[in-house]
C-alpha positions, -999 to +999 in steps of 0.1 A: +022+087+855+011+058+834-022+053+817-039+020+808-031+008+773-061-015+769-081+010+749-066+000+715-071-037+722-106-031+734-115-011+703-099-037+681-119-065+698-151-046+695-143-039+658-135-076+652-168-086+669-187-061+648-170-074+616-181-110+625-217-099+631-217-081+597-202-111+580-229-134+595-258-111+588-248-096+555-276-099+530-269-117+498-278-091+472-287-094+436-269-071+411-297-046+413-288-041+450-251-051+449-233-084+444-249-118+449-224-126+476-196-106+492-165-110+471-141-114+500-136-107+536-121-073+527-154-062+513-171-071+545-146-052+566-149-021+545-187-022+549-183-025+586-159+005+586-181+027+565-213+017+583-232+021+550-263+002+541-258-026+516-288-017+494-287+014+472-324+022+466-319+054+446-294+036+423-322+012+415-346+040+408-322+058+384-309+027+367-344+013+362-358+046+348-330+053+324-329+017+311-367+017+306-368+050+288-341+039+263-357+006+257-391+022+251-378+046+225-359+020+205-387-005+205-417+018+200-426+006+165-428-030+178-450-018+207-474-001+183-475-033+161-481-055+191-509-034+204-527-033+171-524-071+166-539-076+200-570-056+193-602-070+178-603-043+151-570-055+135-578-091+140-610-086+120-590-068+093-566-098+091-595-122+088-611-102+061-578-100+042-575-138+043-610-143+029-603-118+001-571-137-008-588-171-004-563-181+023-577-209+046-577-203+084-543-209+101-558-238+121-563-258+088-527-252+077-496-271+086-474-257+114-446-244+090-472-227+066-491-213+096-460-198+110-450-184+076-484-168+073-482-153+108-448-137+101-460-124+067-491-108+081-472-093+111-446-075+090-472-066+064-491-045+090-458-030+102-449-018+067-485-006+061-484+017+091-454+036+077-469+036+042-505+047+051-499+068+082-463+080+079-433+072+100-445+092+130-473+066+134-447+041+144-440+061+175-477+068+184-482+066+221-445+072+228-452+102+250-473+083+276-450+053+270-420+073+282-440+090+309-450+055+321-420+033+315-396+055+335-416+054+367-428+019+361-393+004+357-380+026+385-408+017+409-404-020+400-366-020+406-370+001+438-398-020+452-383-053+443-348-045+456-359-031+489-388-056+493-363-084+489-340-069+516-369-062+540-385-096+536-352-115+540-341-095+570-374-097+589-387-132+579-357-153+568-328-143+591-312-121+565-309-150+540-323-150+505-344-178+491-366-185+461-398-176+481-382-143+491-377-134+455-412-146+447-428-123+474-407-093+465-414-097+428-452-101+433-452-070+456-433-050+430-457-060+402-488-050+421-474-017+432-462-008+397-494-018+380-516+002+404-495+033+402-491+034+364-523+019+349-538+052+338-507+060+317-508+026+299-546+030+292-539+063+275-510+048+255-531+019+243-560+041+232-537+064+213-521+034+195-555+020+186-570+054+176-568+045+139-597+020+144-619+050+154-608+072+125-632+083+098-616+088+064-624+121+048-605+123+016-568+121+025-573+132+061-582+112+091-604+126+118-592+109+150-610+106+183-581+118+204-559+149+197-532+140+222-525+123+256-543+150+276-573+150+254-575+112+257-573+114+294-600+141+297-624+123+273-619+090+293-627+108+326-657+126+311-673+096+295-663+068+319-652+086+351-620+081+371-627+043+371-623+044+333-586+051+338-581+018+356-597-004+330-575-035+325-561-033+360-574-068+368-555-082+338-524-063+350-526-080+383-529-113+365-498-102+346-479-099+379-472-136+374-450-128+344-427-104+363-427-127+393-417-157+372-391-136+354-375-123+386-374-158+402-359-175+371-334-147+367-322-148+403-318-186+402-298-185+370-277-157+383-270-176+415-260-207+394-236-185+374-220-171+406-215-205+421-200-218+389-176-189+389-166-196+426-159-233+417-138-222+387-117-199+408-113-225+436-102-252+412-073-230+399-075-243+364-071-221+333-102-207+317-113-224+285-130-206+256-164-218+270-156-204+304-149-170+289-180-171+268-202-179+298-184-151+317-194-123+294-227-137+281-240-155+311-260-126+326-274-115+292-285-151+285-300-155+319-320-123+317-332-130+281-341-166+288-360-157+319-381-131+301-386-153+270-401-182+291-422-159+314-436-140+284-447-170+264-463-187+294-483-157+305-489-139+272-528-142+270-532-116+298-515-091+275-542-095+248-570-094+274-555-063+290-555-045+256-591-055+248-602-042+282-585-009+276-601-003+242-623+027+239-661+022+241-681+015+210-698+044+191-730+039+211-710+041+244-712+004+252-682-016+264-677-048+245-653-062+271-666-056+307-644-079+328-615-103+330-635-135+327-660-122+303-631-110+280-614-144+280-647-161+272-656-137+244-622-140+227-623-178+230-658-180+216-656-155+187-619-158+176-605-190+190-575-197+212-550-184+186-562-149+191-550-150+227-515-150+213-520-122+187-490-099+186-467-124+203-439-121+177-434-083+180-439-086+217-410-111+221-388-091+196-394-061+219-392-074+254-366-101+253-337-080+240-348-052+263-348-074+293-314-089+284-298-055+280-314-039+311-310-068+335-279-084+321-255-055+316 
């Protein structure tokens, strides 16, 4: 008795058809969710055999959290310095120091002298923190910083990677585009800011607590004992809404992360296409090709962050001012986003909207290059 032998051919035909469908609909992933494009047809077939999803959301979560925690610890002194330079208390101290030393305002100096004065004052404050308050002050706010940066980075990676996949699959036929990256990055920024704003408010107030300290001999009486005490005092004096002060500036800051993601994706896509052309040409790699090969992603990640940070930096200063603790009489000097911008512009000038830019760039650009580019 003979049996039909078409089963194998039918199964093979179904598998071939399935492979073609996978090949046509495969999402072009970034490195956070896989490769920019499938490396070869073998990769596509293996995906079809395994039936596994292309995106790996938990990998994003873990990678983003671990990278953020490491970067926060190593760059904590620069974060403390940046926050203090953004506050009106330290800006007033700098202005008083200039008057005492008979130094003219930076606006009346030439660009080289103004830049030299800026760097001198920046590092003068950094060294004075260690000298006056001890080395532990350089890591003030690290507790809430670690508590916040891990979920913040993880949520951002998770939301962006999966948002990009969902948007492209449902609204762009499974294909990526600049507007897909834009929407995914904006969504990730809003979700991350909303979820973690109370943590950043506590971190900022702890880092600025020296401005509220009353000197008693050699001891400082500070307003907050620790992160929990800061949280409870904020809730008691300002209510739950007090924990979300500065959220409007954080939403404005979504433009920074959005711009960074879009620039990074476009530069990474350019690098991939360059690599494809190089392989297709069959020519030997030059020293420049090898340099681009190992430094391209680092350069793309760092350049994207550098440009985005400089363009959108004023929102960082406004956000810090909005998160400052109330004055001694309980009043809030900065009550809203627009009012804060106007007050800083009127009282201190446009230069104050870029206070702390140097330590900020020294902190975030290498961090972004390492975390995104490796």
